[in-house]
C-alpha positions in Angstrom: 16.1 8.5 -64.5 17.1 6.2 -61.8 17.4 9.1 -59.4 13.9 10.3 -60.3 12.4 6.9 -59.5 14.1 6.9 -56.1 12.9 10.4 -55.5 9.4 9.5 -56.5 9.4 6.5 -54.2 10.5 8.6 -51.3 7.8 11.2 -51.9 5.0 8.7 -52.4 2.6 8.6 -49.5 3.0 5.4 -47.5 0.1 3.0 -47.2 -1.9 3.6 -44.1 -0.7 1.5 -41.2 -3.2 -0.8 -39.5 -4.3 0.3 -36.0 -2.1 -0.9 -33.2 -3.2 -4.0 -31.4 -4.2 -3.6 -27.7 -1.6 -4.8 -25.3 -2.0 -8.4 -24.2 -2.9 -8.9 -20.5 0.3 -9.8 -18.7 0.0 -12.9 -16.5 2.6 -11.2 -14.2 0.5 -8.1 -13.5 -0.4 -9.1 -10.0 3.3 -9.6 -9.0 4.1 -5.9 -9.0 3.1 -3.1 -6.7 1.0 -0.3 -8.1 3.1 2.5 -6.6 0.5 5.2 -7.6 -2.1 3.5 -5.5 0.3 2.9 -2.7 1.3 6.6 -2.7 -2.3 7.8 -2.8 -3.1 5.5 0.1 -0.1 6.8 2.0 -1.1 10.4 1.4 -4.6 9.6 2.6 -3.3 8.1 5.8 -1.1 11.2 6.4 -4.1 13.4 5.9 -6.2 11.4 8.3 -3.3 11.5 10.8 -3.1 15.3 10.5 -6.9 15.6 11.0 -6.7 13.3 14.0 -3.9 15.4 15.5 -6.2 18.4 15.3 -9.2 16.5 16.8 -10.1 17.1 20.4 -8.1 15.0 22.8 -9.6 11.9 24.3 -10.1 11.5 28.0 -8.2 8.8 29.8 -11.3 6.7 30.1 -12.0 6.9 26.4 -8.4 6.0 25.5 -8.6 3.1 28.0 -11.9 1.9 26.5 -10.5 2.0 23.0 -7.3 0.2 24.1 -9.5 -2.5 25.8 -11.7 -2.9 22.7 -8.7 -3.2 20.4 -7.0 -5.5 22.8 -9.9 -7.9 22.9 -10.1 -7.9 19.1 -6.4 -8.7 18.8 -6.6 -11.3 21.5 -9.1 -13.1 19.3 -6.5 -13.2 16.5 -8.1 -10.5 14.3 -5.0 -8.3 14.0 -6.1 -6.6 10.8 -9.5 -5.7 12.4 -7.8 -4.4 15.5 -5.4 -2.3 13.5 -8.3 -1.0 11.4 -10.3 0.1 14.5 -7.3 1.8 16.0 -6.6 3.6 12.7 -10.2 4.8 12.4 -10.1 6.1 15.9 -6.9 8.1 14.9 -4.8 6.5 17.7 -1.6 5.9 15.7 0.4 4.9 18.8 -2.2 2.1 19.3 -1.9 1.2 15.6 1.9 0.8 16.0 1.4 -1.3 19.2 -1.0 -3.6 17.4 1.5 -4.0 14.5 4.4 -4.7 16.9 2.3 -7.3 18.8 1.0 -9.0 15.7 4.3 -9.1 13.8 6.4 -10.2 16.7 8.4 -13.4 16.2 8.8 -15.6 19.4 12.4 -15.7 20.6 12.6 -19.5 20.1 11.7 -19.1 16.4 14.5 -16.7 15.5 17.1 -18.0 13.0 20.5 -18.9 14.4 22.1 -15.8 13.1 19.6 -13.6 14.8 19.8 -15.2 18.3 21.0 -12.9 21.0 24.7 -13.4 21.9 
């Protein structure tokens, strides 16, 4: 008899579970990188780089004009804008030059362990 009660309890349909609660918004969500978006952005940059490589070459005068324009923008302190203009033009060597210039640390501000020997 006891075994039949246990068997009946096991075969009984469980009560329907309440719907799951939506996940609470994490206050730490902005601290982490969305790698899917970063990957998509990287792939888009690679596609634009490939299309720029297949674009017709600039003349020396056009390249110089672009460099002068980006140089003026960067000299005004708008490094992000200068990088954006160079990237839109497809001149990735100029993009790297802007990045190197804008991220350079003056030699006097290097930590002691990084000073040249």
